[in-house]
N, CA, C, O and the ligand as a Tripos MOL2 file, in Angstrom:
@<TRIPOS>MOLECULE
protein
  269   267    68     0     0
PROTEIN
NO_CHARGES

@<TRIPOS>ATOM
      1 N           0.8300   -1.2020    0.0000 N.3       1 MET1
      2 CA          0.0000    0.0000    0.0000 C.3       1 MET1
      3 C           0.8630    1.2500    0.0000 C.2       1 MET1
      4 O           1.7890    1.3610    0.8040 O.2       1 MET1
      5 N           0.5770    2.1870   -0.8850 N.am      2 PRO2
      6 CA          1.3200    3.4460   -0.8690 C.3       2 PRO2
      7 C           0.9410    4.2490    0.3730 C.2       2 PRO2
      8 O          -0.1830    4.1490    0.8630 O.2       2 PRO2
      9 N           1.8630    5.0290    0.8670 N.am      3 THR3
     10 CA          1.5700    5.8660    2.0320 C.3       3 THR3
     11 C           1.4350    7.3140    1.6140 C.2       3 THR3
     12 O           1.9700    7.7230    0.5840 O.2       3 THR3
     13 N           0.7260    8.0810    2.4030 N.am      4 GLY4
     14 CA          0.5510    9.5000    2.1320 C.3       4 GLY4
     15 C          -0.4860    9.7450    1.0580 C.2       4 GLY4
     16 O          -1.0260    8.8110    0.4650 O.2       4 GLY4
     17 N          -0.7530   11.0000    0.8210 N.am      5 GLU5
     18 CA         -1.7590   11.3650   -0.1650 C.3       5 GLU5
     19 C          -1.1780   11.2670   -1.5530 C.2       5 GLU5
     20 O           0.0020   11.5480   -1.7620 O.2       5 GLU5
     21 N          -2.0190   10.8610   -2.5240 N.am      6 PRO6
     22 CA         -1.5560   10.8840   -3.9140 C.3       6 PRO6
     23 C          -1.3820   12.3220   -4.3940 C.2       6 PRO6
     24 O          -1.9820   13.2510   -3.8530 O.2       6 PRO6
     25 N          -0.5670   12.4830   -5.3960 N.am      7 ILE7
     26 CA         -0.2560   13.8060   -5.9420 C.3       7 ILE7
     27 C          -0.8960   13.9430   -7.3160 C.2       7 ILE7
     28 O          -0.8880   13.0020   -8.1100 O.2       7 ILE7
     29 N          -1.4510   15.1230   -7.5930 N.am      8 CYS8
     30 CA         -2.0550   15.3770   -8.8930 C.3       8 CYS8
     31 C          -0.9930   15.3110   -9.9880 C.2       8 CYS8
     32 O          -0.0140   16.0550   -9.9400 O.2       8 CYS8
     33 N          -1.1700   14.4370  -10.9650 N.am      9 PRO9
     34 CA         -0.1820   14.3190  -12.0390 C.3       9 PRO9
     35 C          -0.0810   15.5790  -12.8940 C.2       9 PRO9
     36 O           0.9350   15.7900  -13.5550 O.2       9 PRO9
     37 N          -1.1050   16.4120  -12.8930 N.am     10 THR10
     38 CA         -1.1020   17.6170  -13.7220 C.3      10 THR10
     39 C          -0.3910   18.7850  -13.0530 C.2      10 THR10
     40 O           0.4480   19.4400  -13.6700 O.2      10 THR10
     41 N          -0.7260   19.0500  -11.7830 N.am     11 CYS11
     42 CA         -0.1880   20.2490  -11.1380 C.3      11 CYS11
     43 C           0.6820   19.9580   -9.9300 C.2      11 CYS11
     44 O           1.2910   20.8750   -9.3800 O.2      11 CYS11
     45 N           0.7560   18.6900   -9.4990 N.am     12 GLY12
     46 CA          1.6640   18.3300   -8.4270 C.3      12 GLY12
     47 C           1.1600   18.6370   -7.0270 C.2      12 GLY12
     48 O           1.9040   18.4830   -6.0580 O.2      12 GLY12
     49 N          -0.0830   19.0650   -6.9010 N.am     13 GLN13
     50 CA         -0.6420   19.3240   -5.5780 C.3      13 GLN13
     51 C          -1.2230   18.0440   -4.9820 C.2      13 GLN13
     52 O          -1.5230   17.0880   -5.6970 O.2      13 GLN13
     53 N          -1.3750   18.0480   -3.6570 N.am     14 ALA14
     54 CA         -1.9540   16.8860   -2.9780 C.3      14 ALA14
     55 C          -3.4050   16.7160   -3.3990 C.2      14 ALA14
     56 O          -4.1370   17.6900   -3.5780 O.2      14 ALA14
     57 N          -3.8040   15.4630   -3.5530 N.am     15 LEU15
     58 CA         -5.1820   15.1670   -3.9220 C.3      15 LEU15
     59 C          -5.9990   14.8290   -2.6840 C.2      15 LEU15
     60 O          -5.4880   14.2700   -1.7140 O.2      15 LEU15
     61 N          -7.2780   15.1810   -2.7380 N.am     16 THR16
     62 CA         -8.1980   14.8850   -1.6560 C.3      16 THR16
     63 C          -9.2120   13.8650   -2.1400 C.2      16 THR16
     64 O          -9.7080   13.9600   -3.2620 O.2      16 THR16
     65 N          -9.5200   12.8920   -1.3000 N.am     17 GLY17
     66 CA        -10.4970   11.8710   -1.6760 C.3      17 GLY17
     67 C         -11.8690   12.4730   -1.8670 C.2      17 GLY17
     68 O         -12.3200   13.2840   -1.0590 O.2      17 GLY17
     69 N         -12.5360   12.0730   -2.9410 N.am     18 GLY18
     70 CA        -13.8550   12.6280   -3.2530 C.3      18 GLY18
     71 C         -14.9520   11.5910   -3.2460 C.2      18 GLY18
     72 O         -16.0180   11.8130   -3.8200 O.2      18 GLY18
     73 N         -14.7090   10.4580   -2.6030 N.am     19 GLY19
     74 CA        -15.7570    9.4510   -2.5050 C.3      19 GLY19
     75 C         -15.6390    8.3790   -3.5700 C.2      19 GLY19
     76 O         -14.6800    8.3340   -4.3410 O.2      19 GLY19
     77 N         -16.6430    7.5200   -3.5880 N.am     20 LEU20
     78 CA        -16.6430    6.3830   -4.5020 C.3      20 LEU20
     79 C         -17.8130    6.4820   -5.4710 C.2      20 LEU20
     80 O         -18.8870    6.9670   -5.1150 O.2      20 LEU20
     81 N         -17.5980    6.0250   -6.6770 N.am     21 VAL21
     82 CA        -18.6590    5.9690   -7.6720 C.3      21 VAL21
     83 C         -18.8110    4.5120   -8.1020 C.2      21 VAL21
     84 O         -17.8530    3.8800   -8.5470 O.2      21 VAL21
     85 N         -20.0270    3.9920   -7.9630 N.am     22 LEU22
     86 CA        -20.2780    2.6150   -8.3780 C.3      22 LEU22
     87 C         -20.6040    2.5860   -9.8590 C.2      22 LEU22
     88 O         -21.4570    3.3420  -10.3250 O.2      22 LEU22
     89 N         -19.9430    1.7350  -10.5880 N.am     23 MET23
     90 CA        -20.1910    1.6600  -12.0240 C.3      23 MET23
     91 C         -19.7980    0.3100  -12.5950 C.2      23 MET23
     92 O         -19.0750   -0.4660  -11.9710 O.2      23 MET23
     93 N         -20.2940    0.0500  -13.8010 N.am     24 ASP24
     94 CA        -19.9340   -1.1730  -14.4970 C.3      24 ASP24
     95 C         -18.6390   -0.9560  -15.2530 C.2      24 ASP24
     96 O         -18.4660    0.0450  -15.9490 O.2      24 ASP24
     97 N         -17.7410   -1.9040  -15.1070 N.am     25 ARG25
     98 CA        -16.4670   -1.8060  -15.8180 C.3      25 ARG25
     99 C         -16.5780   -2.5840  -17.1200 C.2      25 ARG25
    100 O         -16.7520   -3.8020  -17.1160 O.2      25 ARG25
    101 N         -16.4760   -1.8680  -18.2350 N.am     26 GLU26
    102 CA        -16.6240   -2.5030  -19.5520 C.3      26 GLU26
    103 C         -15.5830   -3.5930  -19.7700 C.2      26 GLU26
    104 O         -15.8530   -4.6200  -20.3930 O.2      26 GLU26
    105 N         -14.4100   -3.3490  -19.2530 N.am     27 GLU27
    106 CA        -13.2720   -4.2340  -19.4410 C.3      27 GLU27
    107 C         -13.5670   -5.6910  -19.0650 C.2      27 GLU27
    108 O         -13.2580   -6.6060  -19.8280 O.2      27 GLU27
    109 N         -14.1670   -5.9020  -17.8850 N.am     28 ASP28
    110 CA        -14.4110   -7.2800  -17.4530 C.3      28 ASP28
    111 C         -15.8550   -7.5130  -17.0030 C.2      28 ASP28
    112 O         -16.1700   -8.5780  -16.4720 O.2      28 ASP28
    113 N         -16.7420   -6.5180  -17.2120 N.am     29 GLY29
    114 CA        -18.1460   -6.6710  -16.8790 C.3      29 GLY29
    115 C         -18.4490   -6.6670  -15.3960 C.2      29 GLY29
    116 O         -19.5780   -6.9510  -14.9950 O.2      29 GLY29
    117 N         -17.4650   -6.3510  -14.5800 N.am     30 LYS30
    118 CA        -17.6700   -6.3280  -13.1350 C.3      30 LYS30
    119 C         -18.3040   -5.0220  -12.6960 C.2      30 LYS30
    120 O         -17.9890   -3.9560  -13.2260 O.2      30 LYS30
    121 N         -19.2050   -5.1140  -11.7170 N.am     31 ARG31
    122 CA        -19.7630   -3.9250  -11.1090 C.3      31 ARG31
    123 C         -18.8660   -3.5690   -9.9340 C.2      31 ARG31
    124 O         -18.7720   -4.3090   -8.9550 O.2      31 ARG31
    125 N         -18.2230   -2.4440  -10.0510 N.am     32 THR32
    126 CA        -17.2410   -2.1100   -9.0310 C.3      32 THR32
    127 C         -17.1930   -0.5980   -8.8320 C.2      32 THR32
    128 O         -17.8950    0.1500   -9.5120 O.2      32 THR32
    129 N         -16.3690   -0.1650   -7.9050 N.am     33 CYS33
    130 CA        -16.3210    1.2590   -7.5540 C.3      33 CYS33
    131 C         -15.0530    1.9000   -8.0750 C.2      33 CYS33
    132 O         -14.0060    1.2640   -8.2000 O.2      33 CYS33
    133 N         -15.1830    3.1780   -8.3730 N.am     34 ARG34
    134 CA        -14.0190    4.0020   -8.6400 C.3      34 ARG34
    135 C         -13.8990    5.0310   -7.5260 C.2      34 ARG34
    136 O         -14.8780    5.6690   -7.1380 O.2      34 ARG34
    137 N         -12.6860    5.1770   -7.0230 N.am     35 ALA35
    138 CA        -12.4260    6.1910   -6.0080 C.3      35 ALA35
    139 C         -12.0300    7.4820   -6.7020 C.2      35 ALA35
    140 O         -11.1400    7.5010   -7.5520 O.2      35 ALA35
    141 N         -12.7060    8.5620   -6.3250 N.am     36 LEU36
    142 CA        -12.4190    9.8720   -6.9240 C.3      36 LEU36
    143 C         -11.3750   10.6200   -6.1130 C.2      36 LEU36
    144 O         -11.3400   10.5390   -4.8850 O.2      36 LEU36
    145 N         -10.5230   11.3520   -6.8270 N.am     37 TRP37
    146 CA         -9.5210   12.2090   -6.1930 C.3      37 TRP37
    147 C          -9.5380   13.5560   -6.8880 C.2      37 TRP37
    148 O          -9.6390   13.6330   -8.1120 O.2      37 TRP37
    149 N          -9.4400   14.6170   -6.1030 N.am     38 LYS38
    150 CA         -9.4150   15.9470   -6.7150 C.3      38 LYS38
    151 C          -8.3940   16.8280   -6.0300 C.2      38 LYS38
    152 O          -8.0600   16.6160   -4.8650 O.2      38 LYS38
    153 N          -7.8950   17.8280   -6.7640 N.am     39 CYS39
    154 CA         -6.9320   18.7690   -6.2090 C.3      39 CYS39
    155 C          -7.5660   20.1520   -6.1630 C.2      39 CYS39
    156 O          -8.7030   20.3480   -6.5920 O.2      39 CYS39
    157 N          -6.8020   21.1110   -5.6320 N.am     40 GLU40
    158 CA         -7.3440   22.4630   -5.4880 C.3      40 GLU40
    159 C          -7.5800   23.1420   -6.8240 C.2      40 GLU40
    160 O          -8.3710   24.0810   -6.9110 O.2      40 GLU40
    161 N          -6.9100   22.6820   -7.8560 N.am     41 GLU41
    162 CA         -7.1100   23.2460   -9.1890 C.3      41 GLU41
    163 C          -8.3010   22.5980   -9.8990 C.2      41 GLU41
    164 O          -8.5570   22.8520  -11.0760 O.2      41 GLU41
    165 N          -9.0240   21.7550   -9.1510 N.am     42 ARG42
    166 CA        -10.2090   21.0720   -9.6670 C.3      42 ARG42
    167 C          -9.8900   20.0740  -10.7740 C.2      42 ARG42
    168 O         -10.7540   19.7480  -11.5880 O.2      42 ARG42
    169 N          -8.6650   19.5940  -10.8030 N.am     43 HIS43
    170 CA         -8.3870   18.4460  -11.6500 C.3      43 HIS43
    171 C          -9.0130   17.2380  -10.9610 C.2      43 HIS43
    172 O          -8.9030   17.0800   -9.7450 O.2      43 HIS43
    173 N          -9.6650   16.3940  -11.7430 N.am     44 LEU44
    174 CA        -10.3700   15.2620  -11.1530 C.3      44 LEU44
    175 C          -9.8300   13.9580  -11.7250 C.2      44 LEU44
    176 O          -9.6860   13.7920  -12.9370 O.2      44 LEU44
    177 N          -9.5400   13.0490  -10.8190 N.am     45 TRP45
    178 CA         -8.9550   11.7560  -11.2080 C.3      45 TRP45
    179 C          -9.7380   10.6510  -10.5470 C.2      45 TRP45
    180 O         -10.4220   10.8690   -9.5470 O.2      45 TRP45
    181 N          -9.6360    9.4810  -11.1000 N.am     46 TRP46
    182 CA        -10.2330    8.3380  -10.4140 C.3      46 TRP46
    183 C          -9.4170    7.0990  -10.6810 C.2      46 TRP46
    184 O          -8.6500    7.0100  -11.6390 O.2      46 TRP46
    185 N          -9.6160    6.1400   -9.7880 N.am     47 VAL47
    186 CA         -8.8840    4.8850   -9.8900 C.3      47 VAL47
    187 C          -9.8150    3.7730   -9.4220 C.2      47 VAL47
    188 O         -10.6110    3.9780   -8.5070 O.2      47 VAL47
    189 N          -9.7250    2.6160  -10.0300 N.am     48 TRP48
    190 CA        -10.5660    1.4900   -9.6040 C.3      48 TRP48
    191 C         -10.2650    1.1490   -8.1620 C.2      48 TRP48
    192 O          -9.1060    0.9850   -7.7800 O.2      48 TRP48
    193 N         -11.3300    1.0410   -7.3480 N.am     49 ALA49
    194 CA        -11.1530    0.8000   -5.9140 C.3      49 ALA49
    195 C         -10.5190   -0.5610   -5.6330 C.2      49 ALA49
    196 O          -9.8560   -0.7410   -4.6110 O.2      49 ALA49
    197 N         -10.7220   -1.5130   -6.5360 N.am     50 ASP50
    198 CA        -10.1230   -2.8270   -6.3130 C.3      50 ASP50
    199 C          -8.7410   -2.9420   -6.9570 C.2      50 ASP50
    200 O          -8.1240   -4.0070   -6.9460 O.2      50 ASP50
    201 N          -8.2760   -1.8440   -7.5100 N.am     51 ARG51
    202 CA         -6.9190   -1.8120   -8.0790 C.3      51 ARG51
    203 C          -6.2050   -0.5490   -7.6130 C.2      51 ARG51
    204 O          -5.8240    0.2890   -8.4310 O.2      51 ARG51
    205 N          -6.0220   -0.4090   -6.2990 N.am     52 PRO52
    206 CA         -5.4820    0.8430   -5.7530 C.3      52 PRO52
    207 C          -4.0690    1.1560   -6.2370 C.2      52 PRO52
    208 O          -3.6290    2.3040   -6.1800 O.2      52 PRO52
    209 N          -3.3710    0.1480   -6.7060 N.am     53 ALA53
    210 CA         -1.9930    0.3780   -7.1360 C.3      53 ALA53
    211 C          -1.9080    0.8430   -8.5900 C.2      53 ALA53
    212 O          -0.8340    1.2210   -9.0580 O.2      53 ALA53
    213 N          -3.0390    0.8160   -9.3100 N.am     54 SER54
    214 CA         -2.9940    1.2310  -10.7030 C.3      54 SER54
    215 C          -2.9320    2.7420  -10.8150 C.2      54 SER54
    216 O          -3.1790    3.4580   -9.8450 O.2      54 SER54
    217 N          -2.6010    3.2220  -12.0010 N.am     55 ALA55
    218 CA         -2.4000    4.6520  -12.2070 C.3      55 ALA55
    219 C          -3.7220    5.4050  -12.1430 C.2      55 ALA55
    220 O          -4.7860    4.8490  -12.4150 O.2      55 ALA55
    221 N          -3.6350    6.6710  -11.7800 N.am     56 LEU56
    222 CA         -4.8100    7.5380  -11.7940 C.3      56 LEU56
    223 C          -5.2260    7.8100  -13.2290 C.2      56 LEU56
    224 O          -4.3930    8.0950  -14.0900 O.2      56 LEU56
    225 N          -6.5340    7.7160  -13.4760 N.am     57 ASP57
    226 CA         -7.0590    8.0620  -14.7930 C.3      57 ASP57
    227 C          -7.7870    9.3910  -14.6920 C.2      57 ASP57
    228 O          -8.4270    9.6700  -13.6780 O.2      57 ASP57
    229 N          -7.6980   10.2130  -15.7290 N.am     58 PRO58
    230 CA         -8.4720   11.4500  -15.7090 C.3      58 PRO58
    231 C          -9.9720   11.1270  -15.7120 C.2      58 PRO58
    232 O         -10.4330   10.2720  -16.4670 O.2      58 PRO58
    233 N         -10.7080   11.8150  -14.8690 N.am     59 CYS59
    234 CA        -12.1590   11.6110  -14.8200 C.3      59 CYS59
    235 C         -12.8230   12.5840  -15.7940 C.2      59 CYS59
    236 O         -12.6510   13.7960  -15.6680 O.2      59 CYS59
    237 N         -13.5730   12.0680  -16.7560 N.am     60 PRO60
    238 CA        -14.1350   12.9240  -17.8000 C.3      60 PRO60
    239 C         -15.3950   13.6710  -17.3740 C.2      60 PRO60
    240 O         -15.7860   14.6350  -18.0330 O.2      60 PRO60
    241 N         -16.0300   13.2530  -16.2980 N.am     61 ASP61
    242 CA        -17.3260   13.8190  -15.9370 C.3      61 ASP61
    243 C         -17.2230   14.7370  -14.7300 C.2      61 ASP61
    244 O         -17.9170   14.5550  -13.7300 O.2      61 ASP61
    245 N         -16.3520   15.7190  -14.8410 N.am     62 THR62
    246 CA        -16.0530   16.5830  -13.7060 C.3      62 THR62
    247 C         -17.3000   17.1620  -13.0690 C.2      62 THR62
    248 O         -17.4290   17.1510  -11.8450 O.2      62 THR62
    249 N         -18.2010   17.6580  -13.8610 N.am     63 GLU63
    250 CA        -19.3560   18.3630  -13.3140 C.3      63 GLU63
    251 C         -20.3520   17.4140  -12.6590 C.2      63 GLU63
    252 O         -21.2190   17.8340  -11.8930 O.2      63 GLU63
    253 N         -20.2150   16.1440  -12.9690 N.am     64 LEU64
    254 CA        -21.1420   15.1620  -12.4370 C.3      64 LEU64
    255 C         -20.9180   14.9080  -10.9480 C.2      64 LEU64
    256 O         -21.8680   14.6700  -10.2020 O.2      64 LEU64
    257 N         -19.6790   14.9600  -10.5290 N.am     65 PHE65
    258 CA        -19.3520   14.5030   -9.1940 C.3      65 PHE65
    259 C         -18.8640   15.5990   -8.2640 C.2      65 PHE65
    260 O         -18.8120   15.3930   -7.0520 O.2      65 PHE65
    261 N         -18.5060   16.7570   -8.7980 N.am     66 VAL66
    262 CA        -17.9260   17.7950   -7.9610 C.3      66 VAL66
    263 C         -18.8740   18.9780   -7.8540 C.2      66 VAL66
    264 O         -19.3890   19.4720   -8.8570 O.2      66 VAL66
    265 N         -19.0950   19.4220   -6.6310 N.am     67 ASP67
    266 CA        -19.9780   20.5800   -6.4330 C.3      67 ASP67
    267 C         -19.2910   21.8580   -6.8760 C.2      67 ASP67
    268 O         -19.8760   22.9370   -6.7860 O.2      67 ASP67
    269 ZN         -4.2030   19.3230  -10.1750 Zn       68 ZN68
@<TRIPOS>BOND
     1     1     2 1
     2     2     3 1
     3     3     4 2
     4     3     5 am
     5     5     6 1
     6     6     7 1
     7     7     8 2
     8     7     9 am
     9     9    10 1
    10    10    11 1
    11    11    12 2
    12    11    13 am
    13    13    14 1
    14    14    15 1
    15    15    16 2
    16    15    17 am
    17    17    18 1
    18    18    19 1
    19    19    20 2
    20    19    21 am
    21    21    22 1
    22    22    23 1
    23    23    24 2
    24    23    25 am
    25    25    26 1
    26    26    27 1
    27    27    28 2
    28    27    29 am
    29    29    30 1
    30    30    31 1
    31    31    32 2
    32    31    33 am
    33    33    34 1
    34    34    35 1
    35    35    36 2
    36    35    37 am
    37    37    38 1
    38    38    39 1
    39    39    40 2
    40    39    41 am
    41    41    42 1
    42    42    43 1
    43    43    44 2
    44    43    45 am
    45    45    46 1
    46    46    47 1
    47    47    48 2
    48    47    49 am
    49    49    50 1
    50    50    51 1
    51    51    52 2
    52    51    53 am
    53    53    54 1
    54    54    55 1
    55    55    56 2
    56    55    57 am
    57    57    58 1
    58    58    59 1
    59    59    60 2
    60    59    61 am
    61    61    62 1
    62    62    63 1
    63    63    64 2
    64    63    65 am
    65    65    66 1
    66    66    67 1
    67    67    68 2
    68    67    69 am
    69    69    70 1
    70    70    71 1
    71    71    72 2
    72    71    73 am
    73    73    74 1
    74    74    75 1
    75    75    76 2
    76    75    77 am
    77    77    78 1
    78    78    79 1
    79    79    80 2
    80    79    81 am
    81    81    82 1
    82    82    83 1
    83    83    84 2
    84    83    85 am
    85    85    86 1
    86    86    87 1
    87    87    88 2
    88    87    89 am
    89    89    90 1
    90    90    91 1
    91    91    92 2
    92    91    93 am
    93    93    94 1
    94    94    95 1
    95    95    96 2
    96    95    97 am
    97    97    98 1
    98    98    99 1
    99    99   100 2
   100    99   101 am
   101   101   102 1
   102   102   103 1
   103   103   104 2
   104   103   105 am
   105   105   106 1
   106   106   107 1
   107   107   108 2
   108   107   109 am
   109   109   110 1
   110   110   111 1
   111   111   112 2
   112   111   113 am
   113   113   114 1
   114   114   115 1
   115   115   116 2
   116   115   117 am
   117   117   118 1
   118   118   119 1
   119   119   120 2
   120   119   121 am
   121   121   122 1
   122   122   123 1
   123   123   124 2
   124   123   125 am
   125   125   126 1
   126   126   127 1
   127   127   128 2
   128   127   129 am
   129   129   130 1
   130   130   131 1
   131   131   132 2
   132   131   133 am
   133   133   134 1
   134   134   135 1
   135   135   136 2
   136   135   137 am
   137   137   138 1
   138   138   139 1
   139   139   140 2
   140   139   141 am
   141   141   142 1
   142   142   143 1
   143   143   144 2
   144   143   145 am
   145   145   146 1
   146   146   147 1
   147   147   148 2
   148   147   149 am
   149   149   150 1
   150   150   151 1
   151   151   152 2
   152   151   153 am
   153   153   154 1
   154   154   155 1
   155   155   156 2
   156   155   157 am
   157   157   158 1
   158   158   159 1
   159   159   160 2
   160   159   161 am
   161   161   162 1
   162   162   163 1
   163   163   164 2
   164   163   165 am
   165   165   166 1
   166   166   167 1
   167   167   168 2
   168   167   169 am
   169   169   170 1
   170   170   171 1
   171   171   172 2
   172   171   173 am
   173   173   174 1
   174   174   175 1
   175   175   176 2
   176   175   177 am
   177   177   178 1
   178   178   179 1
   179   179   180 2
   180   179   181 am
   181   181   182 1
   182   182   183 1
   183   183   184 2
   184   183   185 am
   185   185   186 1
   186   186   187 1
   187   187   188 2
   188   187   189 am
   189   189   190 1
   190   190   191 1
   191   191   192 2
   192   191   193 am
   193   193   194 1
   194   194   195 1
   195   195   196 2
   196   195   197 am
   197   197   198 1
   198   198   199 1
   199   199   200 2
   200   199   201 am
   201   201   202 1
   202   202   203 1
   203   203   204 2
   204   203   205 am
   205   205   206 1
   206   206   207 1
   207   207   208 2
   208   207   209 am
   209   209   210 1
   210   210   211 1
   211   211   212 2
   212   211   213 am
   213   213   214 1
   214   214   215 1
   215   215   216 2
   216   215   217 am
   217   217   218 1
   218   218   219 1
   219   219   220 2
   220   219   221 am
   221   221   222 1
   222   222   223 1
   223   223   224 2
   224   223   225 am
   225   225   226 1
   226   226   227 1
   227   227   228 2
   228   227   229 am
   229   229   230 1
   230   230   231 1
   231   231   232 2
   232   231   233 am
   233   233   234 1
   234   234   235 1
   235   235   236 2
   236   235   237 am
   237   237   238 1
   238   238   239 1
   239   239   240 2
   240   239   241 am
   241   241   242 1
   242   242   243 1
   243   243   244 2
   244   243   245 am
   245   245   246 1
   246   246   247 1
   247   247   248 2
   248   247   249 am
   249   249   250 1
   250   250   251 1
   251   251   252 2
   252   251   253 am
   253   253   254 1
   254   254   255 1
   255   255   256 2
   256   255   257 am
   257   257   258 1
   258   258   259 1
   259   259   260 2
   260   259   261 am
   261   261   262 1
   262   262   263 1
   263   263   264 2
   264   263   265 am
   265   265   266 1
   266   266   267 1
   267   267   268 2
@<TRIPOS>SUBSTRUCTURE
     1 MET1         2 RESIDUE 1 A MET
     2 PRO2         6 RESIDUE 1 A PRO
     3 THR3        10 RESIDUE 1 A THR
     4 GLY4        14 RESIDUE 1 A GLY
     5 GLU5        18 RESIDUE 1 A GLU
     6 PRO6        22 RESIDUE 1 A PRO
     7 ILE7        26 RESIDUE 1 A ILE
     8 CYS8        30 RESIDUE 1 A CYS
     9 PRO9        34 RESIDUE 1 A PRO
    10 THR10       38 RESIDUE 1 A THR
    11 CYS11       42 RESIDUE 1 A CYS
    12 GLY12       46 RESIDUE 1 A GLY
    13 GLN13       50 RESIDUE 1 A GLN
    14 ALA14       54 RESIDUE 1 A ALA
    15 LEU15       58 RESIDUE 1 A LEU
    16 THR16       62 RESIDUE 1 A THR
    17 GLY17       66 RESIDUE 1 A GLY
    18 GLY18       70 RESIDUE 1 A GLY
    19 GLY19       74 RESIDUE 1 A GLY
    20 LEU20       78 RESIDUE 1 A LEU
    21 VAL21       82 RESIDUE 1 A VAL
    22 LEU22       86 RESIDUE 1 A LEU
    23 MET23       90 RESIDUE 1 A MET
    24 ASP24       94 RESIDUE 1 A ASP
    25 ARG25       98 RESIDUE 1 A ARG
    26 GLU26      102 RESIDUE 1 A GLU
    27 GLU27      106 RESIDUE 1 A GLU
    28 ASP28      110 RESIDUE 1 A ASP
    29 GLY29      114 RESIDUE 1 A GLY
    30 LYS30      118 RESIDUE 1 A LYS
    31 ARG31      122 RESIDUE 1 A ARG
    32 THR32      126 RESIDUE 1 A THR
    33 CYS33      130 RESIDUE 1 A CYS
    34 ARG34      134 RESIDUE 1 A ARG
    35 ALA35      138 RESIDUE 1 A ALA
    36 LEU36      142 RESIDUE 1 A LEU
    37 TRP37      146 RESIDUE 1 A TRP
    38 LYS38      150 RESIDUE 1 A LYS
    39 CYS39      154 RESIDUE 1 A CYS
    40 GLU40      158 RESIDUE 1 A GLU
    41 GLU41      162 RESIDUE 1 A GLU
    42 ARG42      166 RESIDUE 1 A ARG
    43 HIS43      170 RESIDUE 1 A HIS
    44 LEU44      174 RESIDUE 1 A LEU
    45 TRP45      178 RESIDUE 1 A TRP
    46 TRP46      182 RESIDUE 1 A TRP
    47 VAL47      186 RESIDUE 1 A VAL
    48 TRP48      190 RESIDUE 1 A TRP
    49 ALA49      194 RESIDUE 1 A ALA
    50 ASP50      198 RESIDUE 1 A ASP
    51 ARG51      202 RESIDUE 1 A ARG
    52 PRO52      206 RESIDUE 1 A PRO
    53 ALA53      210 RESIDUE 1 A ALA
    54 SER54      214 RESIDUE 1 A SER
    55 ALA55      218 RESIDUE 1 A ALA
    56 LEU56      222 RESIDUE 1 A LEU
    57 ASP57      226 RESIDUE 1 A ASP
    58 PRO58      230 RESIDUE 1 A PRO
    59 CYS59      234 RESIDUE 1 A CYS
    60 PRO60      238 RESIDUE 1 A PRO
    61 ASP61      242 RESIDUE 1 A ASP
    62 THR62      246 RESIDUE 1 A THR
    63 GLU63      250 RESIDUE 1 A GLU
    64 LEU64      254 RESIDUE 1 A LEU
    65 PHE65      258 RESIDUE 1 A PHE
    66 VAL66      262 RESIDUE 1 A VAL
    67 ASP67      266 RESIDUE 1 A ASP
    68 ZN68       269 GROUP 0 **** ****
């Protein structure tokens, strides 16, 4: 497990957890969660909750999940 907060790949600031989004993964048909991460510059990232070691992916639906 990595320690400390993840860093925004775009601006290098610390990311804050933004909750989980339940969704179907096209790749393997599994219903699973994505953990959201956001920085102060409002860059939004997510990562599969069952693959915490995988790279952060840019979240395309910024307005959907962030107030
Ligand atoms: Zn950022």
